[in-house]
MDAnalysis code that builds the backbone (N, CA, C; Angstrom):
import MDAnalysis as mda
import numpy as np

u = mda.Universe.empty(210, n_residues=70, atom_resindex=np.repeat(np.arange(70), 3), trajectory=True)
u.add_TopologyAttr("name", ["N", "CA", "C"] * 70)
u.add_TopologyAttr("resid", np.arange(1, 71))
u.add_TopologyAttr("resname", ["UNK", "UNK", "UNK", "UNK", "UNK", "UNK", "UNK", "UNK", "UNK", "UNK", "UNK", "UNK", "UNK", "UNK", "UNK", "UNK", "UNK", "UNK", "UNK", "UNK", "UNK", "UNK", "UNK", "UNK", "UNK", "UNK", "UNK", "UNK", "UNK", "UNK", "UNK", "UNK", "UNK", "UNK", "UNK", "UNK", "UNK", "UNK", "UNK", "UNK", "UNK", "UNK", "UNK", "UNK", "UNK", "UNK", "UNK", "UNK", "UNK", "UNK", "UNK", "UNK", "UNK", "UNK", "UNK", "UNK", "UNK", "UNK", "UNK", "UNK", "UNK", "UNK", "UNK", "UNK", "UNK", "UNK", "UNK", "UNK", "UNK", "UNK"])
u.atoms.positions = np.array([
    [53.274, 24.481, 20.104],
    [52.763, 23.174, 19.802],
    [53.735, 22.471, 18.862],
    [54.036, 21.243, 19.179],
    [54.994, 20.474, 18.388],
    [54.343, 20.003, 17.094],
    [55.182, 19.848, 16.084],
    [54.685, 19.355, 14.804],
    [54.258, 17.906, 14.955],
    [53.192, 17.556, 14.261],
    [52.707, 16.169, 14.299],
    [53.640, 15.292, 13.476],
    [53.809, 14.083, 13.947],
    [54.648, 13.147, 13.204],
    [53.846, 12.554, 12.057],
    [54.560, 11.916, 11.165],
    [53.904, 11.273, 10.029],
    [52.916, 10.217, 10.510],
    [53.270, 9.485, 11.517],
    [52.390, 8.434, 12.056],
    [51.118, 9.044, 12.652],
    [51.271, 10.168, 13.339],
    [50.096, 10.830, 13.930],
    [49.164, 11.372, 12.839],
    [49.754, 11.963, 11.823],
    [48.952, 12.483, 10.712],
    [48.222, 11.334, 10.019],
    [48.922, 10.234, 9.808],
    [48.316, 9.069, 9.159],
    [47.179, 8.519, 10.013],
    [47.381, 8.459, 11.325],
    [46.333, 7.960, 12.224],
    [45.124, 8.893, 12.216],
    [45.377, 10.190, 12.255],
    [44.275, 11.162, 12.211],
    [43.521, 11.086, 10.881],
    [44.260, 10.938, 9.803],
    [43.639, 10.835, 8.485],
    [42.782, 9.573, 8.392],
    [43.296, 8.477, 8.908],
    [42.535, 7.227, 8.884],
    [41.240, 7.355, 9.698],
    [41.347, 7.956, 10.874],
    [40.155, 8.154, 11.709],
    [39.139, 9.041, 10.974],
    [39.638, 10.061, 10.310],
    [38.765, 10.955, 9.549],
    [38.078, 10.197, 8.404],
    [38.825, 9.382, 7.695],
    [38.263, 8.615, 6.580],
    [37.195, 7.631, 7.057],
    [37.410, 7.021, 8.212],
    [36.420, 6.093, 8.764],
    [35.115, 6.830, 9.079],
    [35.224, 8.004, 9.695],
    [34.036, 8.796, 10.021],
    [33.310, 9.230, 8.749],
    [34.055, 9.684, 7.756],
    [33.451, 10.135, 6.502],
    [32.757, 8.977, 5.785],
    [33.367, 7.812, 5.794],
    [32.766, 6.650, 5.144],
    [31.416, 6.320, 5.789],
    [31.374, 6.367, 7.110],
    [30.123, 6.086, 7.817],
    [29.068, 7.141, 7.493],
    [29.484, 8.398, 7.427],
    [28.544, 9.469, 7.086],
    [27.988, 9.280, 5.684],
    [28.850, 8.926, 4.727],
    [28.392, 8.714, 3.356],
    [27.432, 7.539, 3.266],
    [27.690, 6.483, 4.007],
    [26.767, 5.347, 4.023],
    [25.388, 5.795, 4.508],
    [25.362, 6.608, 5.563],
    [24.108, 7.117, 6.098],
    [23.407, 8.003, 5.076],
    [24.164, 8.869, 4.420],
    [23.582, 9.769, 3.422],
    [22.983, 8.970, 2.270],
    [23.702, 7.967, 1.751],
    [23.192, 7.166, 0.646],
    [21.949, 6.390, 1.052],
    [21.917, 5.895, 2.278],
    [20.737, 5.167, 2.758],
    [19.538, 6.104, 2.812],
    [19.721, 7.277, 3.381],
    [18.625, 8.242, 3.492],
    [18.186, 8.737, 2.119],
    [19.121, 8.912, 1.206],
    [18.782, 9.327, -0.150],
    [17.924, 8.263, -0.825],
    [18.255, 7.007, -0.623],
    [17.447, 5.925, -1.180],
    [16.040, 5.921, -0.626],
    [15.914, 6.171, 0.667],
    [14.592, 6.231, 1.293],
    [13.779, 7.401, 0.738],
    [14.432, 8.523, 0.518],
    [13.751, 9.692, -0.027],
    [13.272, 9.396, -1.456],
    [14.102, 8.728, -2.243],
    [13.703, 8.374, -3.608],
    [12.478, 7.464, -3.596],
    [12.430, 6.519, -2.688],
    [11.273, 5.626, -2.580],
    [10.011, 6.416, -2.219],
    [10.131, 7.350, -1.287],
    [8.982, 8.162, -0.892],
    [8.491, 9.028, -2.053],
    [9.409, 9.599, -2.809],
    [9.034, 10.423, -3.958],
    [8.337, 9.571, -5.008],
    [8.823, 8.361, -5.232],
    [8.174, 7.462, -6.187],
    [6.748, 7.150, -5.744],
    [6.562, 6.925, -4.467],
    [5.227, 6.651, -3.939],
    [4.307, 7.854, -4.126],
    [4.808, 9.046, -3.865],
    [4.020, 10.266, -4.041],
    [3.662, 10.458, -5.514],
    [4.620, 10.204, -6.414],
    [4.347, 10.339, -7.843],
    [3.261, 9.366, -8.287],
    [3.313, 8.144, -7.771],
    [2.297, 7.151, -8.126],
    [0.920, 7.615, -7.645],
    [0.856, 8.134, -6.442],
    [-0.408, 8.627, -5.902],
    [-0.952, 9.783, -6.731],
    [-0.080, 10.687, -7.133],
    [-0.495, 11.829, -7.954],
    [-1.025, 11.345, -9.303],
    [-0.354, 10.380, -9.920],
    [-0.821, 9.846, -11.200],
    [-2.201, 9.213, -11.066],
    [-2.392, 8.430, -10.019],
    [-3.685, 7.773, -9.801],
    [-4.780, 8.822, -9.569],
    [-4.491, 9.832, -8.759],
    [-5.475, 10.880, -8.484],
    [-5.805, 11.664, -9.756],
    [-4.793, 11.970, -10.557],
    [-5.022, 12.693, -11.811],
    [-5.901, 11.879, -12.749],
    [-5.602, 10.600, -12.879],
    [-6.417, 9.729, -13.728],
    [-7.860, 9.692, -13.220],
    [-8.041, 9.617, -11.917],
    [-9.385, 9.601, -11.334],
    [-10.147, 10.883, -11.614],
    [-9.484, 12.006, -11.474],
    [-10.132, 13.294, -11.719],
    [-10.521, 13.436, -13.190],
    [-9.605, 13.056, -14.080],
    [-9.895, 13.147, -15.512],
    [-11.042, 12.205, -15.880],
    [-11.035, 11.002, -15.321],
    [-12.114, 10.048, -15.587],
    [-13.452, 10.581, -15.081],
    [-13.450, 11.149, -13.899],
    [-14.674, 11.713, -13.328],
    [-15.188, 12.864, -14.197],
    [-14.281, 13.739, -14.620],
    [-14.675, 14.863, -15.468],
    [-15.238, 14.352, -16.797],
    [-14.609, 13.330, -17.354],
    [-15.115, 12.743, -18.597],
    [-16.497, 12.156, -18.423],
    [-16.717, 11.481, -17.324],
    [-18.039, 10.897, -17.058],
    [-19.091, 11.988, -16.913],
    [-18.751, 13.080, -16.263],
    [-19.681, 14.201, -16.109],
    [-20.005, 14.798, -17.483],
    [-18.991, 14.991, -18.307],
    [-19.208, 15.556, -19.642],
    [-20.103, 14.641, -20.472],
    [-19.847, 13.350, -20.443],
    [-20.675, 12.397, -21.179],
    [-22.109, 12.428, -20.660],
    [-22.271, 12.486, -19.351],
    [-23.615, 12.547, -18.774],
    [-24.333, 13.819, -19.202],
    [-23.652, 14.946, -19.199],
    [-24.269, 16.208, -19.608],
    [-24.628, 16.193, -21.093],
    [-23.748, 15.660, -21.917],
    [-24.025, 15.572, -23.351],
    [-25.205, 14.630, -23.605],
    [-25.256, 13.516, -22.917],
    [-26.366, 12.583, -23.069],
    [-27.662, 13.235, -22.644],
    [-27.621, 13.973, -21.542],
    [-28.823, 14.649, -21.040],
    [-29.270, 15.738, -22.022],
    [-28.294, 16.462, -22.616],
    [-28.614, 17.522, -23.566],
    [-29.256, 16.948, -24.833],
    [-28.826, 15.771, -25.246],
    [-29.399, 15.149, -26.443],
    [-30.808, 14.639, -26.192],
    [-31.110, 14.246, -24.967],
    [-32.426, 13.727, -24.609],
    [-33.426, 14.862, -24.531],
    [-32.997, 15.980, -24.010],
    [-33.895, 17.126, -23.798],
    [-34.074, 17.865, -25.057],
])
């Protein structure tokens, strides 16, 4: 196999760089989408946690009120 010329190496390198640039753009886009999904999940978890704690507090207050009445 003959040695590649400087022009051929440069052309191959350029083609490689173009492909890599496109791949990185795709990766960054998908990473951004994943971050948005994680933020949404975190918000849902916070809301659910607050709801559970509020419900538990209401139950405790109701039980304490009932215990004081009886």
